[in-house]
C-alpha positions as a Markdown table, in Angstrom:
| # | Residue | x | y | z |
|---|---|---|---|---|
| 1 | Unk | 2.4 | -20.5 | 34.7 |
| 2 | Unk | -0.6 | -18.4 | 35.0 |
| 3 | Unk | 1.4 | -15.5 | 34.2 |
| 4 | Unk | 3.0 | -16.3 | 30.8 |
| 5 | Unk | -0.4 | -17.1 | 29.8 |
| 6 | Unk | -1.6 | -13.5 | 30.6 |
| 7 | Unk | 1.9 | -12.2 | 28.8 |
| 8 | Unk | 1.0 | -14.2 | 25.3 |
| 9 | Unk | -2.4 | -13.2 | 25.4 |
| 10 | Unk | -2.1 | -9.2 | 26.1 |
| 11 | Unk | 0.7 | -10.6 | 23.4 |
| 12 | Unk | -1.8 | -11.6 | 21.4 |
| 13 | Unk | -4.3 | -9.2 | 21.8 |
| 14 | Unk | -2.0 | -6.6 | 21.1 |
| 15 | Unk | -0.6 | -7.9 | 17.7 |
| 16 | Unk | -4.4 | -7.6 | 17.1 |
| 17 | Unk | -5.4 | -4.3 | 18.1 |
| 18 | Unk | -2.7 | -3.0 | 16.3 |
| 19 | Unk | -3.6 | -5.1 | 12.5 |
| 20 | Unk | -6.8 | -3.4 | 12.7 |
| 21 | Unk | -5.7 | 0.4 | 14.1 |
| 22 | Unk | -3.1 | 0.0 | 10.5 |
| 23 | Unk | -6.5 | -1.0 | 9.0 |
| 24 | Unk | -8.5 | 2.1 | 9.9 |
| 25 | Unk | -5.6 | 4.2 | 9.2 |
| 26 | Unk | -6.2 | 2.9 | 5.8 |
| 27 | Unk | -9.2 | 4.2 | 5.3 |
| 28 | Unk | -8.5 | 7.7 | 7.0 |
| 29 | Unk | -5.3 | 7.8 | 4.6 |
| 30 | Unk | -8.8 | 6.8 | 1.5 |
| 31 | Unk | -10.7 | 9.5 | 3.5 |
| 32 | Unk | -7.7 | 12.5 | 3.4 |
| 33 | Unk | -6.7 | 11.3 | -0.9 |
| 34 | Unk | -10.4 | 11.7 | -1.7 |
| 35 | Unk | -9.9 | 15.9 | 0.0 |
| 36 | Unk | -7.0 | 16.2 | -1.3 |
| 37 | Unk | -8.1 | 14.9 | -4.8 |
| 38 | Unk | -10.9 | 17.7 | -4.9 |
| 39 | Unk | -9.9 | 20.2 | -3.4 |
| 40 | Unk | -7.1 | 19.3 | -6.5 |
| 41 | Unk | -10.1 | 20.5 | -9.7 |
| 42 | Unk | -9.5 | 23.8 | -10.4 |
| 43 | Unk | -13.4 | 24.7 | -10.3 |
| 44 | Unk | -13.8 | 23.3 | -6.1 |
| 45 | Unk | -13.4 | 27.8 | -5.0 |
| 46 | Unk | -14.1 | 26.2 | -1.0 |
| 47 | Unk | -12.7 | 23.8 | 1.1 |
| 48 | Unk | -14.3 | 21.1 | 1.6 |
| 49 | Unk | -14.4 | 18.3 | 4.8 |
| 50 | Unk | -15.9 | 14.6 | 5.6 |
| 51 | Unk | -19.6 | 14.2 | 6.4 |
| 52 | Unk | -19.8 | 11.0 | 6.6 |
| 53 | Unk | -18.6 | 7.4 | 5.1 |
| 54 | Unk | -20.3 | 5.3 | 3.8 |
| 55 | Unk | -21.0 | 1.3 | 1.9 |
| 56 | Unk | -17.1 | 0.7 | 3.1 |
| 57 | Unk | -15.6 | -2.8 | 1.2 |
| 58 | Unk | -12.5 | -3.4 | 2.3 |
| 59 | Unk | -11.3 | -7.3 | 1.3 |
| 60 | Unk | -7.2 | -8.2 | 2.3 |
| 61 | Unk | -5.8 | -11.5 | 0.2 |
| 62 | Unk | -3.0 | -12.2 | -0.8 |
| 63 | Unk | -2.2 | -9.4 | -3.4 |
| 64 | Unk | -2.8 | -6.6 | -1.3 |
| 65 | Unk | -6.0 | -4.7 | 1.1 |
| 66 | Unk | -8.4 | -2.7 | -1.1 |
| 67 | Unk | -10.6 | -0.6 | -0.2 |
| 68 | Unk | -13.9 | 0.7 | -1.4 |
| 69 | Unk | -16.2 | 4.2 | 0.4 |
| 70 | Unk | -18.2 | 6.6 | -0.4 |
| 71 | Unk | -18.0 | 9.6 | 0.8 |
| 72 | Unk | -20.2 | 12.4 | 1.5 |
| 73 | Unk | -18.3 | 15.7 | 1.4 |
| 74 | Unk | -19.5 | 18.9 | 3.3 |
| 75 | Unk | -19.0 | 22.7 | 2.1 |
| 76 | Unk | -17.4 | 24.9 | 4.4 |
| 77 | Unk | -17.2 | 28.8 | 5.1 |
| 78 | Unk | -13.1 | 28.5 | 4.1 |
| 79 | Unk | -11.9 | 29.2 | 0.8 |
| 80 | Unk | -9.7 | 27.1 | -0.9 |
| 81 | Unk | -6.6 | 29.4 | -0.2 |
| 82 | Unk | -7.3 | 29.6 | 4.2 |
| 83 | Unk | -4.0 | 29.5 | 5.7 |
| 84 | Unk | -5.9 | 28.7 | 8.9 |
| 85 | Unk | -8.1 | 25.6 | 8.2 |
| 86 | Unk | -8.9 | 24.8 | 11.9 |
| 87 | Unk | -12.0 | 27.2 | 12.3 |
| 88 | Unk | -13.5 | 26.4 | 8.6 |
| 89 | Unk | -17.7 | 26.4 | 10.2 |
| 90 | Unk | -19.6 | 23.7 | 7.2 |
| 91 | Unk | -22.5 | 25.3 | 5.3 |
| 92 | Unk | -25.5 | 23.8 | 5.1 |
| 93 | Unk | -27.8 | 23.9 | 2.1 |
| 94 | Unk | -24.7 | 24.3 | 0.1 |
| 95 | Unk | -24.0 | 21.8 | -2.8 |
| 96 | Unk | -22.8 | 18.3 | -1.1 |
| 97 | Unk | -20.7 | 16.2 | -3.4 |
| 98 | Unk | -20.3 | 12.8 | -2.8 |
| 99 | Unk | -17.0 | 10.7 | -3.9 |
| 100 | Unk | -16.4 | 6.8 | -4.6 |
| 101 | Unk | -12.8 | 5.5 | -3.6 |
| 102 | Unk | -11.0 | 2.9 | -4.8 |
| 103 | Unk | -7.8 | 2.1 | -3.8 |
| 104 | Unk | -5.9 | -1.5 | -3.7 |
| 105 | Unk | -3.1 | -1.6 | -1.0 |
| 106 | Unk | 0.5 | -4.2 | -0.6 |
| 107 | Unk | 0.6 | -5.9 | 1.8 |
| 108 | Unk | 3.5 | -3.5 | 2.9 |
| 109 | Unk | 4.8 | -2.7 | 6.5 |
| 110 | Unk | 3.9 | 1.2 | 5.1 |
| 111 | Unk | 1.6 | 0.0 | 2.5 |
| 112 | Unk | 1.7 | 2.1 | -1.2 |
| 113 | Unk | -1.1 | 2.1 | -2.9 |
| 114 | Unk | -0.6 | 0.0 | -5.9 |
| 115 | Unk | -3.5 | 1.2 | -7.9 |
| 116 | Unk | -6.3 | 4.2 | -7.3 |
| 117 | Unk | -10.2 | 5.2 | -9.2 |
| 118 | Unk | -11.8 | 8.3 | -7.7 |
| 119 | Unk | -14.5 | 10.1 | -9.1 |
| 120 | Unk | -16.2 | 12.7 | -7.1 |
| 121 | Unk | -19.3 | 14.6 | -8.6 |
| 122 | Unk | -23.1 | 15.6 | -6.8 |
| 123 | Unk | -24.8 | 12.5 | -5.6 |
| 124 | Unk | -27.2 | 12.2 | -7.6 |
| 125 | Unk | -25.3 | 12.0 | -10.7 |
| 126 | Unk | -22.9 | 9.4 | -8.4 |
| 127 | Unk | -26.3 | 7.5 | -9.7 |
| 128 | Unk | -26.8 | 8.0 | -12.4 |
| 129 | Unk | -26.7 | 4.0 | -14.2 |
| 130 | Unk | -23.9 | 4.4 | -16.8 |
| 131 | Unk | -21.7 | 6.6 | -14.6 |
| 132 | Unk | -22.3 | 3.5 | -11.9 |
| 133 | Unk | -21.8 | 0.9 | -14.2 |
| 134 | Unk | -18.6 | 2.8 | -15.3 |
| 135 | Unk | -17.8 | 2.8 | -11.4 |
| 136 | Unk | -18.4 | 0.0 | -10.6 |
| 137 | Unk | -15.7 | -1.5 | -13.4 |
| 138 | Unk | -13.0 | 0.5 | -12.4 |
| 139 | Unk | -13.5 | -0.7 | -9.4 |
| 140 | Unk | -12.6 | -4.4 | -10.1 |
| 141 | Unk | -10.4 | -2.9 | -11.7 |
| 142 | Unk | -7.9 | -1.6 | -9.4 |
| 143 | Unk | -9.1 | -4.7 | -6.4 |
| 144 | Unk | -7.6 | -6.9 | -9.2 |
| 145 | Unk | -3.6 | -5.0 | -8.7 |
| 146 | Unk | -0.9 | -6.9 | -7.5 |
| 147 | Unk | -2.1 | -9.9 | -8.7 |
| 148 | Unk | -0.2 | -12.8 | -10.4 |
| 149 | Unk | -0.6 | -12.8 | -13.4 |
| 150 | Unk | -1.8 | -17.0 | -13.5 |
| 151 | Unk | -1.7 | -18.1 | -17.0 |
| 152 | Unk | -0.9 | -15.6 | -19.0 |
| 153 | Unk | 2.5 | -16.4 | -20.6 |
| 154 | Unk | 5.3 | -13.5 | -20.9 |
| 155 | Unk | 8.2 | -13.6 | -22.6 |
| 156 | Unk | 11.1 | -14.8 | -20.2 |
| 157 | Unk | 8.6 | -16.0 | -17.9 |
| 158 | Unk | 10.0 | -19.2 | -18.5 |
| 159 | Unk | 13.9 | -20.5 | -18.3 |
| 160 | Unk | 14.8 | -24.2 | -19.8 |
| 161 | Unk | 18.1 | -25.3 | -19.3 |
| 162 | Unk | 18.9 | -29.3 | -21.5 |
| 163 | Unk | 21.1 | -31.6 | -18.8 |
| 164 | Unk | 23.2 | -33.3 | -19.6 |
| 165 | Unk | 22.5 | -36.9 | -20.2 |
| 166 | Unk | 23.3 | -39.4 | -17.2 |
């Protein structure tokens, strides 16, 4: 009986660890997507890497998982077109852009992106009040992605049929 309880406890802890790992990997996936987005810009000539992640917000509800991250980037010595990207050293005293990323994932086994918003620029640039307000509004819209449309009637949402008198 005690062995059965230990087995059950180990199984439960395994599921919790798996759930925690999948959530951590969603944040890592957002960081990878931010780097891909940043490197896709034509004015970026060098490779950048993640310096730090701040202010991670993660909210899970019935419509999916919302993740918001502030990712600080750091320029490396490698050009963007470099084949071997492992040996790229960080360059001090260079541009250190910051990116805000808001992602909404669905609840499937392999979460799909329902909506996203990314904004990268010099860190002082993201602190400007107008940009901050726009970023907050965009992130709220991303978080709402996938939520049910309660109170909103769409044609064809309801069907009625007239029954025969009893």
